[in-house]
N, C-alpha and C positions, 0 to 999 in steps of 0.2 A: 567116573556121571556116565550117565545113559547117552545113547550116542544113538541117532530115528536121521532116514534117509527118505525122500521125495524128490519125485518129480516138480511140479510145480510146489515153493514154499507160500504166500499167503499172510505178510503183516497187516491186523488189520479186517473187523470183520461186518465193515459200513458198508453201504452201495454199491463204493469200487470193489474191495475187496470181493462181498458173497458175489459183483458179477464176476468177476475172474476165476473165483474160485468153481461157479460151480460148472463156467463152460472148460476148465482147463476137466473138470473131470468127464464131466460128457462126455469132451474129449479123448476120453481112457486114457490121463495123466493121472498119473499116482498123485494126492491134492491138500494140503496140510493146512490150513491158519489158526494164524499164534491169536491170541484177543486175551490185549492186559486187563481189565473191568471184569466181573462177575457174570458180567452177561453178555450176549454179542448182539449185535446190532450199529455197536458205533455209535459215532455222536452225535449219529441225523435221528434212528434211536430213540438216545436216551438223555439230550440238552440240543437238539437241533428242531428240525424239520418235525418230525413228528411231535414230540410234547408241541412247540410253540403253534403247529396249523392247528392243535386238539383245543390249544386255550384257546384261538382266536375263531373255534367255529363254535362253539361256548359259550363265547363273547357274545356271537353275533346270532346267537337266539337267547343270548338273555335282551340284547338293545330291540328284536321285535318279539320278546314277549312281552315288555313293558312298552312297545309301542302301540300294539295292536289294543280296538279298545275292549274289548270282549274282556283283557288281563290286566290291566293298570289297577284295581282297585285290586285285587290279588298282585301284583308285584311289587306295590307300596310295604304291601303287610308280611313279604319275606322276600328284600333284599339276599344278597350275594353275593363273594368274597370273593377275594384273591384263590386263599389255602381251598373254596370250593368247585373253580376251575381247576386247577393243580390236581385233587381225587378224580375229575375226567381223564383229565392227561394221564394217571400211571396207570387203569385200567387195558387204556388203548395201548402202551409200551409192552402189558405184559402180555399181551396178545403176541405183539409182534415179535416177541424173541419166544414164542410158542412156537407161533408157524416159521417162522424161520432158522429152531434149531433144527425140524421136521426137514428141510430147503436140507441141509448138510447131511444127515441123519439117511436121507431115501438118495442121495448120488454117493454114499461113501467116504465122504470130507474131512477129518481126521480133523477133529477139533485140540489147541494146545493150548492152554491157560497158562498166562506169562508173560512180563515183557523182554522181546525182544533186542537183543543188540548185537551187531554183523560183528566177526572178532576173521571170519576171511569172505574174501567176493561169493562165494562158494556154502556162506556156511553161520547161522545167528545163536546163540542160546539164549532159550528160553530162560528166564530168570520166575517163578511163583512165588504167591506172595510170601508161601511161605519158607522161602529161602533155597527151596531144590531147582536143580540148573539141570536143563533138556542142549545137548547139543542137533540142532537142529540139521543137515547136511540139503541143498537141493541146486538143483539142475537149474533150474528157473526164481527168479521171487518178483513177489509184486508187493509193495511199497504202496498200502492203504491205509496210512496214520491218522488221514485227519488236522484237524489243524483246529484248535482254542481262537477265544475270546484275548486280543491282540491288550495286555496292559505294560503302561507305561513303568519305570520307576516309581515314581514319585507318588502317585496314587495307591494308598495305604485297601488293597482291597483286603482283607480283613474283618474293619470295618463293618461291623454291623447293614451300615442305611451305604452300602457303597456298593456295588453290586458289578455286576457283569453279565450277558444272554447265559451261563450256566448256572450262573451262583442266581440271581434272581426266581430258578425253581424251586427254592428253597424256602425262598417269601412265606413269611407264615401270619399276616396280615396287611388286609388293602393300604396303604398307606391312603393318605389325604392329598399328597398331590405328591408327584416327581421326575426328576429334571433327568433327560434321556441326551448325554453325548454322541454326537454322529446321529444323522438320519440317510444311511444307508439305507437296507433290504430292511435289515431287525428291526431298526429303533424306530422305522413307519408302523411296521406290523404291532408293536411291541407300544406304541405309538396308539393307536388305534386298538391296543384292547384293555387295555386301563383307562380311557378314557369312555370305553363302553361302561368304566362300572363307576362312572361316576370320578375318575380320579382326576384333579388337577394337573395336566400335561405339560412343559416346557420342552421343543424338539428346537436345539441344537444341531446343527445345523451348517458341518464347515466347509460346504462348498456354497455356490452362490445358487445355486437349484438341488430340489430335489431330483435322486434316479434319473442324473442328465443318462443317462447310455437311455431314455424310455420317448418317446415322442413325444415333443413337445405338449402337445393337444393330453395326454394322457400325462404329463406333471400338473399344469395349471388344472385340471381335476383333480388330482390327491392333491392337491395343495389346495385350491379352493371349500374342500369336505375333509376335512380334517381343524381346517378353522373352523367352518361350518358348524363343528360337534366340539367346539374349543380349546382344540391346541393352538399354544400360544408358539412360534414360527418364527427361530430366528437362524437369520443365513451371512454367511459367510464369516465364520465368528472364531475362535483357538480358545485353547481352556489357556489360562494364567497357569492357576492353581485351587485344588478342590480340599477346601477345609471339611473336615466332617465334627461338627455340634453338638455338645451334649441335642438329642434330639430330630434335628435337621442336619442337612448339609449344602455348603453357600458351594456352588462354582463357580467361581473367580473368569474371565474373559479378560482376553487382553485387550479388546475395546472400552474394558472398565464397567460394562453392567455384570451384578450380581445376580443369577437365579440362584434360587434357596426355595430349597421343600426337605419333604421327608425321606426321603430317599437320593442317589444319583445312579443312573443304570449307565454306566459304558458300553458304548455298543460303536467306538471304533476300530475299526480294520480286526486281520484276523491274524495270528499267526501260526505255521505246517507244526501238527506233530515228528518232527525231526531230531528232537535234541536226546542226547541219549540212546539212538540208533549206531550208534557205535560207525555211522559213515564211512570215516578216514580209513578204519580195514576195510571198507568196501569197493574204496576208490572213489566217493562220489564224496559230493559237498552240495551244503543247503546253499543259499540266499540267504540276506537277515530277517527275512522276512521268517525263516523256516521252509523256504520253499523248496520244489526239486524240478528245472531245466530235463521238458523231454520231449522228445520229436512229438508229430503225428498220430503214429502209432501209442505210445505212453514209455518210449525205448530211454533209460538212459544214460548219460554216456559209457554204461559198461552193458555194455549189449545185453546179459543176461538177467539183465536187472530192469524190472520197470515199474514204473509208476503211477498214481491215477487219482481222480480224487482233490477233494480240496489239499493236500500235500503239496500239491501242482499250482496251485492257484486259478485263476480265472478259466470256466465260468462259477465249478464251486457249486453245484448245483447237485444236489444227490441224484435228482435224471438221470443231469452226464455223466455222472462219477460212477453206477451200473453200466449203464455204454460202456465206458470210456476202461473198463472193468473186462470187458465180452472181451472188447477189439484186443488190450494187451493180451489173453490169451488167446487169441481170435490167430494170433506173433508167431504167440509157445508154440501153436501146434500149426503153424506153416509159415513159415519165416517170409513165401510169400504173397501173402494175405494182402488183400486190398482195402480192409473194414477200416473206418477213417470216422469220427463223429459228424451227423449232417453236417451245409452250412450255416443250412437255420433250425438255430436253435430255439424251442418256444422257452420262454421267461415269465414265471408269474410271480405275483407282490401280493400277498396272502395279507392286504389291509384290509377296509370297510370304511367302504366296496371296494375288491381284492381287483389286480390291473394283471393283464396277461397282455405278450405281442411277438408275432413270431416278425423277422422279415428285416425289410427296411424300418427307417425311418424319413418322414419331412424332413428332416437334415442332414440323412446322408444324400438322400437324395437328389439336394439341391448341390449338395455343394458336388458331386456327381457328373452332372449338369444330363437326370435320367428325365424324359421329360415324363414327366406322372400325372392322373387329376384323384381326385379324392370323391372316394364314394363313401353316406354315411346312413346309418342309424338309432333315433334315439329310443332308449329303451321305453323309454312314455308311450310309445306307438306301439306297442308290441301286449298283444290280448295280456298273452301267460305273465305277462311281467306286470301287470294290473293288478291282475287275478293275485301272484305273489302280494300284492304290497308294497315290490322292492322297480319302480321307475325312476330312480338315477343311474344314472349309466348309457352307452355305447358301445354303436362297433363301427369303426372306419376301417376300409378298404381302402387301398394305396395301388392303384393298380399303372401300366404306362399306355399311354392315350396312344400310341397307336397299334400296339399289340391283344393288350387287353388283359396282360400277364398282370397275375395279380407278382405283385413287387414290397407289399407291407399290410396284415393283419394285426392291429393294436383293440385290443379292447376295454373298458372299465365298467364292471357294475357285479350285477349278481350273475355267477356260475361262470367269470372269466378264465376261467381256469381249461374248465369245461368245454365253454364254446370256439376259446382259438383254434386247436384241435381239427376242428371240420377246415378251415382253412391251410391248415402248414399243412391237412394231408391233397388238398388239393396242389400247394402249391410244390410237393414233392413230384407229382406229375411232368416234373418238363410240360414243355411245347407236344404236342399243339392241346394238352386237356390239359393245364393249367390257362384260364379267363375267367373272365370276368363271364361271359358265358353261362359256365361251367351254375356258377347263381343264379342268375335267370332263365337258365332251359327247365332246373329241378324244382322239382315240388319238394313239401317240406312238412311233417307234419304240422297241424296247427289244434291250439296253442301250442307255440315251443320260443324257447328262447336262440333254437336256429332260423328262427327265418328273419334276423335280424338281417339273416347273408342274401336272403333275397332286396330285402328292400333296399337296405348299403350299395347291391350294385346295383340297381336300375336306380338309385338317388344318381351317383357317378356314372353312368351312364344317358343318361336327362345333362349332365353338365358338359357333355361331348356334343350338347346342341344335338343332337342328332343323328348321329354315324350310330351303324347298326352294330350289335352283338357280333364278335367273327369267332371261329375256333372250334 
């Protein structure tokens, strides 16, 4: 058996693994990445963020095309189907793989094909698809194996009409109807995508409201727009069983309801990819959902082994995974490093319209008894939104009544994922830079969506009944 040794061995080439590998290599460490899939990029590139967001963008463009008065006749003559959207995702995935492979080559990171399994605290076996094994020793390891859709044992996911967020990418038809069980980020995003294609969508939520981590006003806006688009929403429901019949699926709910659809998309929960890793040989153990416990630096209970990304659970975002990987490598390079994830992590849900937020919600500020005020800007008042025909949406600023410090930014509508970063940058300055006054004093390009910040800031200032901006 061949053997090799590296300073840092990264298991998985998704955003977390890439971040760790790049930082380690740039820090002068000999670095290898072990990837079990035929291409690099991990779940983010091949089954998660990149394909689903490409599908969403294509669906948005279809919706805009059909809604534009100039193109309505052409749109009726040229129907778009789900497989058409999948082909657009394929080209983006291929481009991402080529680009990321170039990153590894330029930074001298060795790519090893195979499924990794610990055989000791400092050694893994990488088993290739042809059965060849390579023993890889490492001074440090970073586990970045990601997660996959949770599959209850009583549901037959081999049935062609029962899908999860991985298998839906192989759907070769546009269903007439689809039931989506689970109204988290994945469920809401796919509900919006399918509805844009004219599919009858029933979204079943196990909780009493959508995406409860969001500000209530954002939740209400999303619920309204999904329903206004024709999505049927059920809240507080649990499945009893799933019955796959000829030509349809019946989702039986414990309440007695039955949801009948052409396909079922199961979007309720994720499981960390730790089975088969041989964790016990490394002195590690995963929780029941396959996740690994880590400290703020990403270090597991075995000091030289780190874990990053979806395999550690919340927040399970591509953006945070990359930073987690970089910061874990920073601690490998310097044990005294103090690099950590930012306290204010932006969140984005790529529904149609999209939602993004950073900082505290009204609910959190009320519970903490922090005196705050609200500033609003409706997109319908923005010239740029009127020009683009995207007047549904708003920007909401939460700020301290006395210091005018920005406490939270919440955006719903066109380019929300981009707009929120302006507020994030101001919040990151800390006092005295973080102030409502920044937006009042700043000159924005016009017409732009960014002007919403000035409008929201002035709206909030007016609510204070004459208190002048400070800071």
